PDB file of N, CA, C and O in Angstrom:
ATOM      1  N   MET A   1      10.429  13.539   3.288  1.00  0.00           N
ATOM      2  CA  MET A   1       9.769  12.871   4.408  1.00  0.00           C
ATOM      3  C   MET A   1       8.549  12.109   3.902  1.00  0.00           C
ATOM      4  O   MET A   1       7.916  12.481   2.914  1.00  0.00           O
ATOM      5  N   LEU A   2       8.246  11.036   4.612  1.00  0.00           N
ATOM      6  CA  LEU A   2       7.123  10.169   4.287  1.00  0.00           C
ATOM      7  C   LEU A   2       5.919  10.570   5.131  1.00  0.00           C
ATOM      8  O   LEU A   2       6.029  10.701   6.350  1.00  0.00           O
ATOM      9  N   HIS A   3       4.765  10.767   4.484  1.00  0.00           N
ATOM     10  CA  HIS A   3       3.548  11.023   5.257  1.00  0.00           C
ATOM     11  C   HIS A   3       3.011   9.677   5.731  1.00  0.00           C
ATOM     12  O   HIS A   3       2.783   8.778   4.922  1.00  0.00           O
ATOM     13  N   PHE A   4       2.808   9.535   7.042  1.00  0.00           N
ATOM     14  CA  PHE A   4       2.401   8.281   7.662  1.00  0.00           C
ATOM     15  C   PHE A   4       1.140   8.490   8.485  1.00  0.00           C
ATOM     16  O   PHE A   4       1.056   9.411   9.297  1.00  0.00           O
ATOM     17  N   GLU A   5       0.156   7.618   8.261  1.00  0.00           N
ATOM     18  CA  GLU A   5      -1.059   7.628   9.075  1.00  0.00           C
ATOM     19  C   GLU A   5      -1.305   6.235   9.622  1.00  0.00           C
ATOM     20  O   GLU A   5      -1.208   5.239   8.904  1.00  0.00           O
ATOM     21  N   LEU A   6      -1.626   6.183  10.911  1.00  0.00           N
ATOM     22  CA  LEU A   6      -2.007   4.942  11.585  1.00  0.00           C
ATOM     23  C   LEU A   6      -3.443   5.116  12.033  1.00  0.00           C
ATOM     24  O   LEU A   6      -3.764   6.035  12.786  1.00  0.00           O
ATOM     25  N   VAL A   7      -4.309   4.220  11.561  1.00  0.00           N
ATOM     26  CA  VAL A   7      -5.741   4.355  11.775  1.00  0.00           C
ATOM     27  C   VAL A   7      -6.300   3.047  12.307  1.00  0.00           C
ATOM     28  O   VAL A   7      -5.859   1.968  11.911  1.00  0.00           O
ATOM     29  N   THR A   8      -7.287   3.146  13.217  1.00  0.00           N
ATOM     30  CA  THR A   8      -8.074   1.986  13.625  1.00  0.00           C
ATOM     31  C   THR A   8      -9.504   2.258  13.165  1.00  0.00           C
ATOM     32  O   THR A   8      -9.808   3.375  12.747  1.00  0.00           O
ATOM     33  N   PRO A   9     -10.382   1.267  13.231  1.00  0.00           N
ATOM     34  CA  PRO A   9     -11.770   1.534  12.844  1.00  0.00           C
ATOM     35  C   PRO A   9     -12.421   2.640  13.677  1.00  0.00           C
ATOM     36  O   PRO A   9     -13.383   3.266  13.231  1.00  0.00           O
ATOM     37  N   GLU A  10     -11.908   2.882  14.873  1.00  0.00           N
ATOM     38  CA  GLU A  10     -12.503   3.881  15.758  1.00  0.00           C
ATOM     39  C   GLU A  10     -11.929   5.286  15.603  1.00  0.00           C
ATOM     40  O   GLU A  10     -12.636   6.273  15.810  1.00  0.00           O
ATOM     41  N   ARG A  11     -10.615   5.382  15.230  1.00  0.00           N
ATOM     42  CA  ARG A  11     -10.008   6.720  15.259  1.00  0.00           C
ATOM     43  C   ARG A  11      -8.700   6.783  14.474  1.00  0.00           C
ATOM     44  O   ARG A  11      -8.101   5.764  14.130  1.00  0.00           O
ATOM     45  N   LEU A  12      -8.288   8.003  14.208  1.00  0.00           N
ATOM     46  CA  LEU A  12      -6.969   8.280  13.646  1.00  0.00           C
ATOM     47  C   LEU A  12      -6.003   8.315  14.823  1.00  0.00           C
ATOM     48  O   LEU A  12      -6.111   9.183  15.688  1.00  0.00           O
ATOM     49  N   VAL A  13      -5.065   7.381  14.861  1.00  0.00           N
ATOM     50  CA  VAL A  13      -4.128   7.277  15.985  1.00  0.00           C
ATOM     51  C   VAL A  13      -2.985   8.272  15.821  1.00  0.00           C
ATOM     52  O   VAL A  13      -2.600   8.943  16.779  1.00  0.00           O
ATOM     53  N   ARG A  14      -2.434   8.369  14.591  1.00  0.00           N
ATOM     54  CA  ARG A  14      -1.375   9.346  14.339  1.00  0.00           C
ATOM     55  C   ARG A  14      -1.307   9.688  12.856  1.00  0.00           C
ATOM     56  O   ARG A  14      -1.632   8.879  11.987  1.00  0.00           O
ATOM     57  N   SER A  15      -0.879  10.902  12.605  1.00  0.00           N
ATOM     58  CA  SER A  15      -0.686  11.407  11.252  1.00  0.00           C
ATOM     59  C   SER A  15       0.514  12.329  11.325  1.00  0.00           C
ATOM     60  O   SER A  15       0.454  13.378  11.966  1.00  0.00           O
ATOM     61  N   GLU A  16       1.620  11.943  10.666  1.00  0.00           N
ATOM     62  CA  GLU A  16       2.851  12.709  10.814  1.00  0.00           C
ATOM     63  C   GLU A  16       3.810  12.444   9.659  1.00  0.00           C
ATOM     64  O   GLU A  16       3.623  11.513   8.875  1.00  0.00           O
ATOM     65  N   GLU A  17       4.821  13.268   9.573  1.00  0.00           N
ATOM     66  CA  GLU A  17       5.899  13.107   8.598  1.00  0.00           C
ATOM     67  C   GLU A  17       7.044  12.377   9.293  1.00  0.00           C
ATOM     68  O   GLU A  17       7.496  12.793  10.360  1.00  0.00           O
ATOM     69  N   VAL A  18       7.508  11.290   8.688  1.00  0.00           N
ATOM     70  CA  VAL A  18       8.578  10.477   9.283  1.00  0.00           C
ATOM     71  C   VAL A  18       9.600  10.113   8.204  1.00  0.00           C
ATOM     72  O   VAL A  18       9.367  10.330   7.014  1.00  0.00           O
ATOM     73  N   HIS A  19      10.725   9.561   8.634  1.00  0.00           N
ATOM     74  CA  HIS A  19      11.751   9.122   7.682  1.00  0.00           C
ATOM     75  C   HIS A  19      11.390   7.765   7.069  1.00  0.00           C
ATOM     76  O   HIS A  19      11.427   7.597   5.850  1.00  0.00           O
ATOM     77  N   MET A  20      11.039   6.790   7.934  1.00  0.00           N
ATOM     78  CA  MET A  20      10.760   5.437   7.467  1.00  0.00           C
ATOM     79  C   MET A  20       9.864   4.718   8.459  1.00  0.00           C
ATOM     80  O   MET A  20       9.876   5.010   9.655  1.00  0.00           O
ATOM     81  N   VAL A  21       9.077   3.765   7.940  1.00  0.00           N
ATOM     82  CA  VAL A  21       8.257   2.904   8.788  1.00  0.00           C
ATOM     83  C   VAL A  21       8.503   1.460   8.348  1.00  0.00           C
ATOM     84  O   VAL A  21       8.506   1.162   7.154  1.00  0.00           O
ATOM     85  N   VAL A  22       8.707   0.569   9.318  1.00  0.00           N
ATOM     86  CA  VAL A  22       8.832  -0.857   9.040  1.00  0.00           C
ATOM     87  C   VAL A  22       7.548  -1.516   9.540  1.00  0.00           C
ATOM     88  O   VAL A  22       7.191  -1.419  10.714  1.00  0.00           O
ATOM     89  N   VAL A  23       6.862  -2.193   8.606  1.00  0.00           N
ATOM     90  CA  VAL A  23       5.544  -2.759   8.854  1.00  0.00           C
ATOM     91  C   VAL A  23       5.645  -4.286   8.936  1.00  0.00           C
ATOM     92  O   VAL A  23       6.333  -4.902   8.121  1.00  0.00           O
ATOM     93  N   PRO A  24       4.957  -4.908   9.922  1.00  0.00           N
ATOM     94  CA  PRO A  24       4.956  -6.374  10.000  1.00  0.00           C
ATOM     95  C   PRO A  24       3.951  -6.963   9.008  1.00  0.00           C
ATOM     96  O   PRO A  24       2.802  -7.226   9.363  1.00  0.00           O
ATOM     97  N   GLY A  25       4.384  -7.166   7.779  1.00  0.00           N
ATOM     98  CA  GLY A  25       3.509  -7.723   6.746  1.00  0.00           C
ATOM     99  C   GLY A  25       3.287  -9.212   6.939  1.00  0.00           C
ATOM    100  O   GLY A  25       4.076  -9.886   7.602  1.00  0.00           O
ATOM    101  N   THR A  26       2.220  -9.718   6.362  1.00  0.00           N
ATOM    102  CA  THR A  26       1.904 -11.149   6.453  1.00  0.00           C
ATOM    103  C   THR A  26       3.025 -12.000   5.866  1.00  0.00           C
ATOM    104  O   THR A  26       3.317 -13.083   6.373  1.00  0.00           O
ATOM    105  N   ASP A  27       3.649 -11.512   4.802  1.00  0.00           N
ATOM    106  CA  ASP A  27       4.739 -12.261   4.158  1.00  0.00           C
ATOM    107  C   ASP A  27       6.125 -11.836   4.631  1.00  0.00           C
ATOM    108  O   ASP A  27       7.129 -12.211   4.025  1.00  0.00           O
ATOM    109  N   GLY A  28       6.188 -11.058   5.706  1.00  0.00           N
ATOM    110  CA  GLY A  28       7.462 -10.586   6.244  1.00  0.00           C
ATOM    111  C   GLY A  28       7.456  -9.082   6.426  1.00  0.00           C
ATOM    112  O   GLY A  28       6.623  -8.380   5.852  1.00  0.00           O
ATOM    113  N   ASP A  29       8.383  -8.594   7.221  1.00  0.00           N
ATOM    114  CA  ASP A  29       8.480  -7.156   7.472  1.00  0.00           C
ATOM    115  C   ASP A  29       8.918  -6.428   6.204  1.00  0.00           C
ATOM    116  O   ASP A  29       9.700  -6.958   5.415  1.00  0.00           O
ATOM    117  N   PHE A  30       8.407  -5.211   6.013  1.00  0.00           N
ATOM    118  CA  PHE A  30       8.847  -4.391   4.889  1.00  0.00           C
ATOM    119  C   PHE A  30       8.967  -2.942   5.330  1.00  0.00           C
ATOM    120  O   PHE A  30       8.169  -2.443   6.123  1.00  0.00           O
ATOM    121  N   GLY A  31       9.993  -2.277   4.791  1.00  0.00           N
ATOM    122  CA  GLY A  31      10.236  -0.876   5.109  1.00  0.00           C
ATOM    123  C   GLY A  31       9.687   0.027   4.018  1.00  0.00           C
ATOM    124  O   GLY A  31       9.725  -0.316   2.836  1.00  0.00           O
ATOM    125  N   VAL A  32       9.175   1.187   4.425  1.00  0.00           N
ATOM    126  CA  VAL A  32       8.627   2.158   3.486  1.00  0.00           C
ATOM    127  C   VAL A  32       9.317   3.500   3.710  1.00  0.00           C
ATOM    128  O   VAL A  32       9.314   4.046   4.813  1.00  0.00           O
ATOM    129  N   LEU A  33       9.909   4.015   2.634  1.00  0.00           N
ATOM    130  CA  LEU A  33      10.526   5.341   2.619  1.00  0.00           C
ATOM    131  C   LEU A  33       9.742   6.230   1.659  1.00  0.00           C
ATOM    132  O   LEU A  33       8.928   5.732   0.882  1.00  0.00           O
ATOM    133  N   GLU A  34       9.975   7.521   1.705  1.00  0.00           N
ATOM    134  CA  GLU A  34       9.353   8.441   0.754  1.00  0.00           C
ATOM    135  C   GLU A  34       9.658   7.984  -0.675  1.00  0.00           C
ATOM    136  O   GLU A  34      10.782   7.579  -0.972  1.00  0.00           O
ATOM    137  N   GLY A  35       8.662   8.051  -1.552  1.00  0.00           N
ATOM    138  CA  GLY A  35       8.867   7.679  -2.941  1.00  0.00           C
ATOM    139  C   GLY A  35       8.703   6.196  -3.225  1.00  0.00           C
ATOM    140  O   GLY A  35       8.952   5.753  -4.346  1.00  0.00           O
ATOM    141  N   HIS A  36       8.284   5.414  -2.221  1.00  0.00           N
ATOM    142  CA  HIS A  36       8.087   3.974  -2.409  1.00  0.00           C
ATOM    143  C   HIS A  36       7.029   3.737  -3.489  1.00  0.00           C
ATOM    144  O   HIS A  36       6.074   4.505  -3.603  1.00  0.00           O
ATOM    145  N   ALA A  37       7.194   2.693  -4.266  1.00  0.00           N
ATOM    146  CA  ALA A  37       6.209   2.323  -5.292  1.00  0.00           C
ATOM    147  C   ALA A  37       4.877   1.971  -4.630  1.00  0.00           C
ATOM    148  O   ALA A  37       4.863   1.476  -3.503  1.00  0.00           O
ATOM    149  N   PRO A  38       3.764   2.219  -5.312  1.00  0.00           N
ATOM    150  CA  PRO A  38       2.458   1.834  -4.761  1.00  0.00           C
ATOM    151  C   PRO A  38       2.450   0.351  -4.398  1.00  0.00           C
ATOM    152  O   PRO A  38       2.995  -0.486  -5.118  1.00  0.00           O
ATOM    153  N   PHE A  39       1.819   0.047  -3.265  1.00  0.00           N
ATOM    154  CA  PHE A  39       1.929  -1.292  -2.697  1.00  0.00           C
ATOM    155  C   PHE A  39       0.802  -1.483  -1.706  1.00  0.00           C
ATOM    156  O   PHE A  39       0.386  -0.534  -1.041  1.00  0.00           O
ATOM    157  N   MET A  40       0.309  -2.699  -1.602  1.00  0.00           N
ATOM    158  CA  MET A  40      -0.706  -3.005  -0.607  1.00  0.00           C
ATOM    159  C   MET A  40      -0.391  -4.364  -0.002  1.00  0.00           C
ATOM    160  O   MET A  40       0.013  -5.283  -0.715  1.00  0.00           O
ATOM    161  N   SER A  41      -0.574  -4.497   1.312  1.00  0.00           N
ATOM    162  CA  SER A  41      -0.264  -5.755   1.988  1.00  0.00           C
ATOM    163  C   SER A  41      -1.156  -5.920   3.202  1.00  0.00           C
ATOM    164  O   SER A  41      -1.530  -4.942   3.850  1.00  0.00           O
ATOM    165  N   THR A  42      -1.492  -7.167   3.505  1.00  0.00           N
ATOM    166  CA  THR A  42      -2.116  -7.438   4.797  1.00  0.00           C
ATOM    167  C   THR A  42      -1.000  -7.424   5.837  1.00  0.00           C
ATOM    168  O   THR A  42       0.170  -7.636   5.517  1.00  0.00           O
ATOM    169  N   ILE A  43      -1.382  -7.173   7.082  1.00  0.00           N
ATOM    170  CA  ILE A  43      -0.385  -7.127   8.151  1.00  0.00           C
ATOM    171  C   ILE A  43      -0.727  -8.156   9.225  1.00  0.00           C
ATOM    172  O   ILE A  43      -1.887  -8.514   9.426  1.00  0.00           O
ATOM    173  N   ARG A  44       0.308  -8.613   9.899  1.00  0.00           N
ATOM    174  CA  ARG A  44       0.119  -9.567  10.980  1.00  0.00           C
ATOM    175  C   ARG A  44       0.285  -8.821  12.309  1.00  0.00           C
ATOM    176  O   ARG A  44       0.755  -7.684  12.339  1.00  0.00           O
ATOM    177  N   ASP A  45      -0.100  -9.465  13.380  1.00  0.00           N
ATOM    178  CA  ASP A  45       0.124  -8.898  14.708  1.00  0.00           C
ATOM    179  C   ASP A  45       1.620  -8.730  14.904  1.00  0.00           C
ATOM    180  O   ASP A  45       2.393  -9.637  14.596  1.00  0.00           O
ATOM    181  N   GLY A  46       2.029  -7.586  15.409  1.00  0.00           N
ATOM    182  CA  GLY A  46       3.451  -7.364  15.631  1.00  0.00           C
ATOM    183  C   GLY A  46       3.749  -5.918  15.955  1.00  0.00           C
ATOM    184  O   GLY A  46       2.863  -5.150  16.329  1.00  0.00           O
ATOM    185  N   ALA A  47       5.013  -5.563  15.805  1.00  0.00           N
ATOM    186  CA  ALA A  47       5.469  -4.217  16.142  1.00  0.00           C
ATOM    187  C   ALA A  47       5.728  -3.415  14.867  1.00  0.00           C
ATOM    188  O   ALA A  47       6.464  -3.844  13.979  1.00  0.00           O
ATOM    189  N   LEU A  48       5.112  -2.260  14.805  1.00  0.00           N
ATOM    190  CA  LEU A  48       5.353  -1.289  13.749  1.00  0.00           C
ATOM    191  C   LEU A  48       6.510  -0.422  14.243  1.00  0.00           C
ATOM    192  O   LEU A  48       6.455   0.080  15.366  1.00  0.00           O
ATOM    193  N   SER A  49       7.547  -0.235  13.442  1.00  0.00           N
ATOM    194  CA  SER A  49       8.700   0.577  13.849  1.00  0.00           C
ATOM    195  C   SER A  49       8.698   1.881  13.068  1.00  0.00           C
ATOM    196  O   SER A  49       8.724   1.880  11.838  1.00  0.00           O
ATOM    197  N   VAL A  50       8.667   2.998  13.797  1.00  0.00           N
ATOM    198  CA  VAL A  50       8.601   4.324  13.185  1.00  0.00           C
ATOM    199  C   VAL A  50       9.927   5.048  13.423  1.00  0.00           C
ATOM    200  O   VAL A  50      10.318   5.295  14.564  1.00  0.00           O
ATOM    201  N   TYR A  51      10.607   5.381  12.331  1.00  0.00           N
ATOM    202  CA  TYR A  51      11.874   6.111  12.401  1.00  0.00           C
ATOM    203  C   TYR A  51      11.599   7.564  12.031  1.00  0.00           C
ATOM    204  O   TYR A  51      11.259   7.858  10.885  1.00  0.00           O
ATOM    205  N   ARG A  52      11.742   8.475  12.992  1.00  0.00           N
ATOM    206  CA  ARG A  52      11.452   9.890  12.734  1.00  0.00           C
ATOM    207  C   ARG A  52      12.533  10.571  11.895  1.00  0.00           C
ATOM    208  O   ARG A  52      12.260  11.555  11.208  1.00  0.00           O
ATOM    209  N   ALA A  53      13.752  10.049  11.952  1.00  0.00           N
ATOM    210  CA  ALA A  53      14.868  10.640  11.203  1.00  0.00           C
ATOM    211  C   ALA A  53      15.848   9.524  10.847  1.00  0.00           C
ATOM    212  O   ALA A  53      15.840   8.468  11.479  1.00  0.00           O
ATOM    213  N   PRO A  54      16.702   9.754   9.824  1.00  0.00           N
ATOM    214  CA  PRO A  54      17.725   8.749   9.515  1.00  0.00           C
ATOM    215  C   PRO A  54      18.602   8.512  10.747  1.00  0.00           C
ATOM    216  O   PRO A  54      18.924   9.455  11.468  1.00  0.00           O
ATOM    217  N   ASN A  55      18.983   7.279  10.985  1.00  0.00           N
ATOM    218  CA  ASN A  55      19.850   6.909  12.111  1.00  0.00           C
ATOM    219  C   ASN A  55      19.206   7.071  13.479  1.00  0.00           C
ATOM    220  O   ASN A  55      19.879   6.895  14.494  1.00  0.00           O
ATOM    221  N   ALA A  56      17.915   7.403  13.534  1.00  0.00           N
ATOM    222  CA  ALA A  56      17.226   7.540  14.825  1.00  0.00           C
ATOM    223  C   ALA A  56      16.824   6.169  15.338  1.00  0.00           C
ATOM    224  O   ALA A  56      16.642   5.236  14.556  1.00  0.00           O
ATOM    225  N   GLN A  57      16.687   6.047  16.641  1.00  0.00           N
ATOM    226  CA  GLN A  57      16.151   4.819  17.219  1.00  0.00           C
ATOM    227  C   GLN A  57      14.658   4.766  16.903  1.00  0.00           C
ATOM    228  O   GLN A  57      13.974   5.785  16.995  1.00  0.00           O
ATOM    229  N   PRO A  58      14.146   3.598  16.533  1.00  0.00           N
ATOM    230  CA  PRO A  58      12.726   3.529  16.184  1.00  0.00           C
ATOM    231  C   PRO A  58      11.817   3.579  17.406  1.00  0.00           C
ATOM    232  O   PRO A  58      12.169   3.124  18.495  1.00  0.00           O
ATOM    233  N   GLU A  59      10.655   4.139  17.187  1.00  0.00           N
ATOM    234  CA  GLU A  59       9.579   4.056  18.173  1.00  0.00           C
ATOM    235  C   GLU A  59       8.728   2.877  17.722  1.00  0.00           C
ATOM    236  O   GLU A  59       8.364   2.799  16.548  1.00  0.00           O
ATOM    237  N   THR A  60       8.406   1.958  18.625  1.00  0.00           N
ATOM    238  CA  THR A  60       7.612   0.800  18.230  1.00  0.00           C
ATOM    239  C   THR A  60       6.189   0.930  18.758  1.00  0.00           C
ATOM    240  O   THR A  60       5.951   1.420  19.862  1.00  0.00           O
ATOM    241  N   VAL A  61       5.254   0.475  17.930  1.00  0.00           N
ATOM    242  CA  VAL A  61       3.842   0.510  18.269  1.00  0.00           C
ATOM    243  C   VAL A  61       3.288  -0.884  17.997  1.00  0.00           C
ATOM    244  O   VAL A  61       3.428  -1.407  16.892  1.00  0.00           O
ATOM    245  N   ALA A  62       2.656  -1.490  19.010  1.00  0.00           N
ATOM    246  CA  ALA A  62       2.065  -2.827  18.842  1.00  0.00           C
ATOM    247  C   ALA A  62       0.750  -2.697  18.089  1.00  0.00           C
ATOM    248  O   ALA A  62      -0.130  -1.929  18.475  1.00  0.00           O
ATOM    249  N   ILE A  63       0.630  -3.472  16.993  1.00  0.00           N
ATOM    250  CA  ILE A  63      -0.597  -3.445  16.202  1.00  0.00           C
ATOM    251  C   ILE A  63      -1.100  -4.866  16.000  1.00  0.00           C
ATOM    252  O   ILE A  63      -0.343  -5.831  16.101  1.00  0.00           O
ATOM    253  N   SER A  64      -2.394  -4.975  15.714  1.00  0.00           N
ATOM    254  CA  SER A  64      -3.008  -6.277  15.464  1.00  0.00           C
ATOM    255  C   SER A  64      -3.805  -6.224  14.178  1.00  0.00           C
ATOM    256  O   SER A  64      -4.687  -5.381  14.019  1.00  0.00           O
ATOM    257  N   GLY A  65      -3.493  -7.127  13.256  1.00  0.00           N
ATOM    258  CA  GLY A  65      -4.253  -7.298  12.033  1.00  0.00           C
ATOM    259  C   GLY A  65      -4.439  -6.054  11.193  1.00  0.00           C
ATOM    260  O   GLY A  65      -4.040  -4.960  11.591  1.00  0.00           O
ATOM    261  N   GLY A  66      -5.045  -6.221  10.027  1.00  0.00           N
ATOM    262  CA  GLY A  66      -5.359  -5.095   9.169  1.00  0.00           C
ATOM    263  C   GLY A  66      -4.587  -5.117   7.873  1.00  0.00           C
ATOM    264  O   GLY A  66      -4.195  -6.179   7.390  1.00  0.00           O
ATOM    265  N   PHE A  67      -4.368  -3.930   7.305  1.00  0.00           N
ATOM    266  CA  PHE A  67      -3.611  -3.843   6.059  1.00  0.00           C
ATOM    267  C   PHE A  67      -2.875  -2.523   5.966  1.00  0.00           C
ATOM    268  O   PHE A  67      -3.159  -1.573   6.694  1.00  0.00           O
ATOM    269  N   ALA A  68      -1.914  -2.491   5.043  1.00  0.00           N
ATOM    270  CA  ALA A  68      -1.119  -1.285   4.804  1.00  0.00           C
ATOM    271  C   ALA A  68      -1.215  -0.945   3.321  1.00  0.00           C
ATOM    272  O   ALA A  68      -1.229  -1.829   2.464  1.00  0.00           O
ATOM    273  N   GLU A  69      -1.280   0.351   3.037  1.00  0.00           N
ATOM    274  CA  GLU A  69      -1.307   0.809   1.656  1.00  0.00           C
ATOM    275  C   GLU A  69      -0.305   1.932   1.469  1.00  0.00           C
ATOM    276  O   GLU A  69      -0.283   2.893   2.238  1.00  0.00           O
ATOM    277  N   VAL A  70       0.527   1.806   0.438  1.00  0.00           N
ATOM    278  CA  VAL A  70       1.452   2.866   0.048  1.00  0.00           C
ATOM    279  C   VAL A  70       0.929   3.430  -1.270  1.00  0.00           C
ATOM    280  O   VAL A  70       0.669   2.686  -2.216  1.00  0.00           O
ATOM    281  N   ASN A  71       0.778   4.754  -1.320  1.00  0.00           N
ATOM    282  CA  ASN A  71       0.363   5.403  -2.560  1.00  0.00           C
ATOM    283  C   ASN A  71       1.101   6.729  -2.677  1.00  0.00           C
ATOM    284  O   ASN A  71       2.024   6.993  -1.907  1.00  0.00           O
ATOM    285  N   ALA A  72       0.711   7.554  -3.619  1.00  0.00           N
ATOM    286  CA  ALA A  72       1.407   8.823  -3.849  1.00  0.00           C
ATOM    287  C   ALA A  72       1.348   9.747  -2.635  1.00  0.00           C
ATOM    288  O   ALA A  72       2.215  10.606  -2.475  1.00  0.00           O
ATOM    289  N   ARG A  73       0.346   9.585  -1.783  1.00  0.00           N
ATOM    290  CA  ARG A  73       0.217  10.439  -0.587  1.00  0.00           C
ATOM    291  C   ARG A  73       1.079   9.959   0.574  1.00  0.00           C
ATOM    292  O   ARG A  73       1.343  10.725   1.501  1.00  0.00           O
ATOM    293  N   GLY A  74       1.528   8.685   0.538  1.00  0.00           N
ATOM    294  CA  GLY A  74       2.338   8.167   1.637  1.00  0.00           C
ATOM    295  C   GLY A  74       1.890   6.783   2.057  1.00  0.00           C
ATOM    296  O   GLY A  74       1.406   6.004   1.235  1.00  0.00           O
ATOM    297  N   LEU A  75       2.049   6.471   3.342  1.00  0.00           N
ATOM    298  CA  LEU A  75       1.723   5.160   3.906  1.00  0.00           C
ATOM    299  C   LEU A  75       0.552   5.291   4.870  1.00  0.00           C
ATOM    300  O   LEU A  75       0.565   6.127   5.774  1.00  0.00           O
ATOM    301  N   THR A  76      -0.461   4.453   4.665  1.00  0.00           N
ATOM    302  CA  THR A  76      -1.571   4.363   5.608  1.00  0.00           C
ATOM    303  C   THR A  76      -1.628   2.936   6.128  1.00  0.00           C
ATOM    304  O   THR A  76      -1.667   1.984   5.349  1.00  0.00           O
ATOM    305  N   VAL A  77      -1.632   2.793   7.440  1.00  0.00           N
ATOM    306  CA  VAL A  77      -1.793   1.495   8.081  1.00  0.00           C
ATOM    307  C   VAL A  77      -3.145   1.508   8.780  1.00  0.00           C
ATOM    308  O   VAL A  77      -3.380   2.303   9.690  1.00  0.00           O
ATOM    309  N   LEU A  78      -4.034   0.612   8.338  1.00  0.00           N
ATOM    310  CA  LEU A  78      -5.333   0.448   8.991  1.00  0.00           C
ATOM    311  C   LEU A  78      -5.246  -0.822   9.826  1.00  0.00           C
ATOM    312  O   LEU A  78      -5.303  -1.933   9.298  1.00  0.00           O
ATOM    313  N   ALA A  79      -5.109  -0.644  11.124  1.00  0.00           N
ATOM    314  CA  ALA A  79      -4.945  -1.780  12.041  1.00  0.00           C
ATOM    315  C   ALA A  79      -6.250  -2.067  12.748  1.00  0.00           C
ATOM    316  O   ALA A  79      -7.012  -1.155  13.070  1.00  0.00           O
ATOM    317  N   GLU A  80      -6.503  -3.352  12.988  1.00  0.00           N
ATOM    318  CA  GLU A  80      -7.690  -3.724  13.733  1.00  0.00           C
ATOM    319  C   GLU A  80      -7.613  -3.192  15.160  1.00  0.00           C
ATOM    320  O   GLU A  80      -8.621  -2.793  15.744  1.00  0.00           O
ATOM    321  N   ARG A  81      -6.399  -3.191  15.713  1.00  0.00           N
ATOM    322  CA  ARG A  81      -6.192  -2.681  17.077  1.00  0.00           C
ATOM    323  C   ARG A  81      -4.784  -2.141  17.232  1.00  0.00           C
ATOM    324  O   ARG A  81      -3.844  -2.674  16.643  1.00  0.00           O
ATOM    325  N   VAL A  82      -4.632  -1.091  18.019  1.00  0.00           N
ATOM    326  CA  VAL A  82      -3.336  -0.527  18.368  1.00  0.00           C
ATOM    327  C   VAL A  82      -3.232  -0.571  19.892  1.00  0.00           C
ATOM    328  O   VAL A  82      -4.094  -0.042  20.594  1.00  0.00           O
ATOM    329  N   ASP A  83      -2.168  -1.206  20.401  1.00  0.00           N
ATOM    330  CA  ASP A  83      -1.996  -1.317  21.870  1.00  0.00           C
ATOM    331  C   ASP A  83      -1.009  -0.315  22.387  1.00  0.00           C
ATOM    332  O   ASP A  83      -0.748  -0.271  23.589  1.00  0.00           O
TER     333      ASP A  83
END
C-alpha cells in the first residue's frame, strides 16, 4: 500500500494507506503506486483521484495549485486549496 498525505497550508486533510493516486500534474496527469521512484512535480487545478484498492472506483478530490512529492515514505500532495 502507498502512504498518501494531502495537506494544505492550514491543515492535514488526509493521511491514509491507498492503492494508487492519480495527480493532475502541470505536464499531465500521473499515477503513483507503492514503490514509485522519487519524483517531484507542480500540480494544476483539477481532480485528484484516490484508489483505495485495485479495481476500486476512485474517490475524487478537487485541488488547486501546489506540488506533489514522491519519496521513500510515499506521496505527499501540498495543495494551495482543497474543495
